[in-house]
C-alpha positions as CSV (number, residue, x, y, z in Angstrom):
1,M,25.0,0.4,-9.4
2,M,22.1,-1.9,-9.9
3,L,19.7,-4.3,-8.1
4,E,19.0,-7.1,-10.4
5,V,15.6,-9.0,-10.5
6,L,16.3,-12.5,-10.3
7,Q,12.5,-13.6,-9.8
8,S,9.7,-11.0,-9.7
9,G,7.1,-13.2,-7.9
10,P,3.3,-12.7,-8.3
11,L,3.5,-8.9,-8.3
12,S,6.6,-6.5,-7.7
13,L,6.2,-2.8,-8.5
14,L,8.1,0.3,-8.2
15,Q,6.3,3.0,-6.1
16,D,7.0,6.4,-4.9
17,K,4.2,8.4,-2.9
18,G,2.1,8.7,-5.9
19,R,1.1,10.9,-8.9
20,F,-0.8,13.9,-8.0
21,G,-2.5,16.5,-10.0
22,Y,-3.7,14.4,-12.9
23,Q,-7.1,12.9,-11.7
24,N,-9.0,15.5,-13.6
25,Q,-7.5,13.9,-16.7
26,G,-8.4,10.5,-15.7
27,V,-4.9,9.5,-14.3
28,T,-5.0,7.8,-10.9
29,T,-2.5,8.5,-8.2
30,G,-1.0,4.9,-7.7
31,G,1.6,4.9,-5.0
32,P,2.2,2.4,-2.1
33,M,-0.8,0.4,-0.9
34,D,0.6,0.6,2.7
35,E,1.6,4.2,3.2
36,H,2.5,3.4,6.8
37,A,5.2,0.6,5.8
38,Y,6.5,2.8,2.9
39,G,6.9,5.8,5.1
40,W,8.8,4.0,7.7
41,G,11.1,2.4,5.1
42,N,12.2,5.9,4.1
43,W,12.6,6.8,7.7
44,L,14.8,3.9,8.5
45,L,17.4,5.0,5.8
46,G,17.2,8.8,6.1
47,N,15.6,9.0,2.5
48,D,13.6,11.7,0.9
49,L,10.0,10.9,1.8
50,N,9.1,10.5,-1.8
51,S,11.8,7.9,-2.6
52,T,11.1,5.0,-4.9
53,Q,10.9,1.6,-3.3
54,I,9.8,-1.9,-4.4
55,E,6.5,-3.1,-3.3
56,V,6.6,-6.9,-3.3
57,T,3.2,-8.6,-3.0
58,L,2.9,-12.2,-1.7
59,G,6.7,-12.9,-2.0
60,M,8.3,-15.5,-4.2
61,A,10.7,-12.8,-5.4
62,S,14.5,-12.6,-5.4
63,F,17.0,-9.7,-6.2
64,R,20.8,-9.6,-6.4
65,F,22.8,-6.4,-5.3
66,H,25.4,-5.2,-7.7
67,A,26.9,-2.6,-5.3
68,T,27.4,-1.9,-1.7
69,T,24.3,-0.2,0.0
70,Y,22.1,-0.2,3.1
71,F,18.5,-1.4,2.5
72,A,15.4,-1.7,4.6
73,L,12.4,-4.1,4.8
74,T,9.1,-2.9,6.2
75,G,5.6,-4.2,6.0
76,A,4.6,-7.9,5.6
77,D,6.8,-10.8,6.7
78,L,7.3,-12.5,3.5
79,G,10.1,-14.9,4.6
80,A,13.0,-12.6,3.6
81,S,16.6,-13.8,3.8
82,L,20.0,-12.5,2.6
83,N,22.3,-15.2,1.3
84,G,20.2,-17.8,3.2
85,K,20.2,-15.8,6.5
86,P,16.7,-15.0,7.7
87,L,15.8,-11.3,7.9
88,S,13.1,-9.5,9.9
89,S,10.9,-6.8,8.7
90,W,11.1,-3.3,10.1
91,F,14.9,-3.1,10.2
92,S,17.8,-1.9,7.9
93,Y,20.5,-4.0,6.8
94,H,23.9,-3.8,5.0
95,A,24.4,-5.5,1.6
96,V,27.6,-5.9,-0.6
97,E,28.0,-6.7,-4.2
98,G,26.7,-10.3,-5.1
99,D,24.4,-10.5,-2.1
100,E,21.1,-12.1,-2.9
101,L,17.9,-11.2,-1.1
102,R,15.0,-13.7,-1.3
103,F,11.3,-13.6,-0.3
104,T,9.4,-16.8,0.1
105,R,5.7,-17.0,1.1
106,P,3.7,-14.8,3.4
107,V,4.1,-15.5,7.1
108,S,2.2,-12.3,8.2
109,G,0.7,-9.6,5.8
110,M,0.7,-9.4,2.1
111,R,2.9,-6.6,1.0
112,A,6.7,-5.9,1.9
113,Y,8.5,-2.7,1.0
114,L,12.3,-2.9,-0.1
115,S,14.0,0.4,-0.1
116,V,17.7,1.3,-0.5
117,H,19.7,4.2,0.8
118,G,18.9,7.1,-1.4
119,G,16.0,5.3,-3.2
120,F,16.0,3.6,-6.7
121,R,16.7,5.9,-9.4
122,V,13.9,5.9,-11.9
123,S,12.8,8.6,-14.1
124,P,9.4,9.9,-13.2
125,M,6.4,9.9,-15.5
126,L,4.1,12.8,-14.8
127,G,6.1,13.6,-11.7
128,S,6.1,10.1,-10.3
129,S,7.7,6.7,-10.7
130,S,4.6,4.8,-9.4
131,T,3.7,1.9,-11.4
132,V,0.0,1.7,-12.6
133,C,-0.2,-1.4,-14.8
134,R,-3.9,-0.8,-15.8
135,E,-3.0,2.8,-17.1
136,G,0.4,1.6,-18.5
137,I,2.5,4.3,-16.8
138,G,5.4,4.6,-14.4
139,G,7.7,2.0,-13.3
140,L,11.3,1.1,-14.5
141,N,10.8,2.3,-18.2
142,G,7.8,4.3,-17.7
143,D,5.4,2.1,-19.4
144,G,3.6,0.7,-16.4
145,K,5.0,-2.8,-16.6
146,R,5.6,-4.8,-13.4
147,L,9.2,-5.8,-12.6
148,E,10.4,-9.1,-14.5
149,A,13.4,-11.4,-14.1
150,G,16.4,-9.6,-15.8
151,D,15.3,-6.1,-15.0
152,N,18.2,-4.0,-13.5
153,I,17.2,-1.2,-11.2
154,P,19.6,1.8,-10.7
155,F,20.7,3.1,-7.2
156,S,23.4,5.3,-5.8
157,L,26.4,3.7,-4.0
158,S,26.3,4.1,-0.3
159,D,28.3,2.7,2.6
160,S,26.9,5.2,5.3
161,R,26.7,3.8,8.7
162,I,23.0,3.0,9.1
163,N,21.7,0.6,11.7
164,T,18.2,1.4,12.6
165,K,15.0,-0.3,13.8
166,V,11.3,0.9,13.6
167,P,10.1,1.5,17.3
168,N,7.9,-1.3,18.6
169,W,5.0,1.0,19.0
170,A,4.9,1.5,15.3
171,I,5.0,-2.1,14.2
172,P,1.4,-3.3,13.4
173,D,0.3,-6.9,14.2
174,Y,-1.1,-8.1,10.9
175,D,-2.6,-11.1,12.4
176,S,-4.8,-9.3,15.0
177,P,-8.5,-8.9,14.4
178,L,-9.2,-6.4,11.8
179,E,-11.2,-3.4,13.0
180,I,-11.1,-0.3,10.8
181,G,-13.0,3.0,11.3
182,I,-15.2,4.7,8.6
183,I,-15.5,8.5,8.4
184,L,-19.2,8.8,7.2
185,G,-19.4,11.1,4.3
186,S,-21.7,13.6,2.6
187,Q,-23.7,10.6,0.9
188,Q,-24.6,8.9,4.3
189,A,-28.0,10.3,3.9
190,L,-28.6,7.7,1.0
191,F,-28.4,5.0,3.6
192,S,-31.1,4.3,6.3
193,E,-30.3,4.2,10.0
194,D,-30.9,0.3,9.6
195,A,-28.4,0.1,6.8
196,K,-25.6,2.0,8.8
197,K,-26.3,-0.1,11.8
198,T,-25.8,-3.2,9.7
199,L,-22.4,-1.8,8.3
200,F,-21.2,-1.3,11.9
201,S,-22.4,-4.4,13.4
202,S,-21.5,-7.1,10.7
203,F,-18.4,-8.8,9.8
204,F,-17.3,-8.8,6.2
205,T,-14.9,-11.2,4.4
206,I,-12.2,-10.0,2.0
207,S,-13.1,-11.3,-1.4
208,Q,-10.5,-13.2,-3.6
209,H,-11.5,-10.5,-6.2
210,S,-9.5,-7.8,-4.6
211,D,-6.5,-6.0,-6.0
212,R,-4.8,-2.7,-6.0
213,M,-7.9,-1.0,-7.6
214,G,-10.2,-2.0,-4.8
215,F,-10.9,-4.5,-1.9
216,R,-14.2,-6.3,-2.5
217,L,-16.0,-7.3,0.7
218,E,-18.7,-10.1,1.2
219,G,-21.3,-10.1,3.8
220,Q,-24.7,-8.8,4.8
221,P,-25.8,-6.4,2.1
222,I,-25.9,-2.8,2.9
223,I,-28.6,-1.3,0.7
224,A,-28.9,2.3,-0.5
225,E,-32.1,4.1,-0.8
226,R,-31.1,5.1,-4.4
227,Y,-28.4,4.7,-6.8
228,D,-29.1,7.6,-9.3
229,V,-26.1,9.7,-8.0
230,I,-23.9,11.8,-10.2
231,S,-20.4,10.6,-10.8
232,E,-17.7,12.4,-8.8
233,G,-14.1,12.1,-7.8
234,I,-13.0,9.2,-5.7
235,G,-10.4,9.2,-3.0
236,F,-8.2,6.5,-1.5
237,G,-10.2,4.5,1.0
238,A,-13.7,5.5,-0.2
239,V,-16.3,2.9,0.5
240,Q,-18.7,2.6,-2.2
241,I,-21.8,0.4,-2.3
242,P,-23.1,-1.0,-5.7
243,P,-26.4,-2.4,-6.2
244,D,-25.7,-5.8,-4.7
245,G,-25.0,-4.3,-1.3
246,Q,-21.4,-5.6,-1.1
247,P,-19.1,-2.9,-0.1
248,I,-16.0,-2.1,-2.3
249,V,-13.1,0.0,-0.7
250,L,-11.3,1.7,-3.3
251,M,-7.6,1.6,-3.2
252,K,-4.5,3.2,-4.9
253,D,-5.2,2.2,-8.5
254,R,-8.8,3.1,-8.3
255,Q,-10.7,4.8,-11.2
256,T,-10.8,8.6,-10.8
257,I,-14.6,9.0,-10.8
258,G,-17.5,6.9,-9.8
259,G,-21.4,7.0,-9.6
260,Y,-22.1,4.3,-6.9
261,P,-23.1,5.8,-3.5
262,K,-20.4,6.1,-1.1
263,V,-21.2,5.6,2.7
264,G,-18.0,7.1,3.8
265,T,-14.2,6.5,3.7
266,L,-11.4,4.9,5.5
267,S,-8.5,7.0,6.9
268,A,-5.2,6.7,4.9
269,L,-3.7,4.6,7.8
270,G,-6.8,2.5,7.9
271,A,-6.8,1.7,4.1
272,S,-3.0,1.0,4.5
273,R,-3.9,-1.6,7.2
274,L,-6.6,-3.1,5.1
275,S,-4.0,-3.5,2.2
276,Q,-2.1,-6.1,4.4
277,S,-5.1,-8.3,4.8
278,R,-5.4,-11.4,2.8
279,P,-8.4,-12.7,0.9
280,G,-10.7,-14.6,3.3
281,S,-9.8,-12.4,6.3
282,E,-12.5,-10.9,8.4
283,I,-13.2,-7.2,8.9
284,K,-15.3,-5.2,11.0
285,F,-16.1,-1.5,10.8
286,T,-16.4,1.2,13.5
287,P,-17.5,5.0,13.2
288,L,-14.4,7.3,13.0
289,S,-14.4,11.0,13.4
290,V,-12.4,13.3,11.2
291,S,-10.6,14.8,14.2
292,H,-9.5,11.2,15.4
293,A,-8.3,10.4,11.9
294,E,-6.5,13.7,11.6
295,A,-4.7,13.1,15.0
296,E,-3.4,9.6,14.0
297,L,-2.1,10.9,10.7
298,R,-0.5,14.0,12.4
299,L,1.4,11.7,14.9
300,F,2.5,9.5,12.1
301,Q,3.8,12.4,10.0
302,E,5.5,14.3,12.9
303,V,7.6,11.1,13.7
304,I,8.4,10.4,10.0
305,Y,9.3,14.1,9.1
306,R,11.3,14.4,12.3
307,R,13.5,11.5,11.6
């Protein structure tokens, strides 16, 4: 049973939760840019929480089902349709052999997640199917290549009666003003009070030079008092400040170590929300406590795990 790629669009990648335990060897985690949308996709279908999905960026992709299954769409509205019938995100649907799923252009958000009941059956590399093109690892054949027209992705036959929708309270509005919290970190002492006031009072614009490795921001410079810091490990959502003062938010395909000062980090759910914002969008930062970030993540995980 296969899903055939008819058109891959700008970037369609196989992703599970990510590749963990290898950052000390220089291998990044990869994984879904939007953990929130990915998690709800598995919840809709009752899948294992690490099931492989397809992350479709910016649309213009199409697929053909070669077996009966249930599938779910979460994340961005990329103008999806099944055999020409429009589909909404955050729902599960039934497909039979020969059905064609198409994405057009973004209506809201940047990244949609396509999951099938039971997950796509892909052999893991270093414990994960996540595709990291820069490192040449993961994906359909383990070589880190993006999906291309003609690829066939295996999945298991399923005709289970699934008919679910993500609760309204959990569906984000990707068109609302973007305000994301930063947890100030151990290197905040490298930034003056004036620099931190600038960080929390300014609007930044997402640069065209943003990708799965990092989101570059443009705005009033945030200047560190020194830059001669020892390189250390970098987590998802870390906000590093290079000498030009323009913040970079490190995302899923980030390098594993870095030596630029880091003023703090976004929460995982905050970085997920950022990943759905297109270049040219404005973002404002607010202070975020560890306890508040943990409470948000706990609520999300409790609902996802509970099914």
